N, C-alpha and C positions, 0 to 999 in steps of 0.2 A: 789569373791568380797570384798572388807571390811567391816568387821566390827567398828562401833560407839558404846565403851561400858564405862559408867559409873559408878563405880563402889560404888563411895562414894556420902551418901544420902543426897538426894536436900531439905526435907523435914523434917522438928521435930517431936514428936513423939507426937500424935493427932492432928497437924496444917491440919486445910480442901484444900483436893488437890483437885483443877480443872482437873482429869485426861482427860478429853475431850479437854480441850486446852493445856495442855501437849505435849499429841499424836500429834493433829495439829499443834504442831509448830517444828516436825522433820521433815525436809530438807533430812536424810538419808534415804536410802532402806534400809538400817539395821538396828537396833537403840536398844540397850537394855542401861535400868538405873534404879537405886535403888531408890527410889520415901522414902520409908523411914525404918525407924526400928520398929518390931512391940516382943516386946520379944526377942528369942532366933536368931527368922527371919529376911529376909528382903523382901520390898515387892518391887518388879518391872517393869516396863513400857515397854514390848516389840514392836516393829514396823516391821515389813517385808511385803516388794513387792516382789513378785512374789513366788515360789517356794521355801520351806526350807528345810534348809539343817538338816533335823531331827536328835538329840543327843540323848544320855539319858545320868542321873549321877546315877550312880550306888551306890551311899555312900552318897546323899541326897535328898530328898523329895520336890518336884517340883509340881508346879500345874499351870496352865493354863487357 
């Protein structure tokens, strides 16, 4: 199944984000978008329909 991934941040620092509206607008079954940057980290939205193909990043911190 193809993944849609957007790495460029959509919002500026301290900009208010309606995460529910962003998520509800997603039409792709597998979607990941960078919402904003916070210091040296990024905040991403992930929308997954169906079983998730689990993976890990040994050299990065990640939370869901």
